[in-house]
C-alpha angles and dihedrals in degrees: 000000000000119000130183117229135181121227105248102175141348125219132179096283107003140060117212116213132190134189137166117256108274124215090258088068091071091055098042117113093233097044111154092019096065113131089210093071118109132177126297092032091294127137115228126196135169121205129185117251091235089069091066123081091196116028108234126222123235111285094027119132118243125195109213127191109219110194120232120235140177114257092200090054091049091046093052091050092050100041113008099050096053090044091051092047089049094051095041093050091043094053094042094051093043090052090055103036105027086214121126100204095047090047090053093049091052088047090056089046086057091050096050091046089051091054091047090054090048092050092049094049089047090055094045116025108014097047089059099039098049097036117124113240132207112244101175144349117220121196118244096237092061095056143064116258109246095200096235096153095275112160110226 
């Protein structure tokens, strides 16, 4: 999904963007739970400067490609995988040890291992796969002012 943002501020290593909620937000599968939402019904995003080919100025428009993803798939990874690993290790260890406490501890070990795997995948694969990318930078003078609180 492509969205148009306006450059709100520029820091040393990041460019902060804002936009009003588009009509596509209402039909989005994660509507209401989006981490891009700021106050006053604005969408807020911060992107590293190295993602830009040309560094924009404050007030310029930026077209950003936001990747689509399945909420149910992400929910299974976050909740289902650790639960399954807890139950499977709990049952396997109880079958061999016949000791409730040891089985429970092995289940917790499986739970911790699953969250460790998820944390590793998040830092390596998911961060790259679901990262918003800058498509185009449009100069301010060629566009309409959307009145989003930009200081000229």
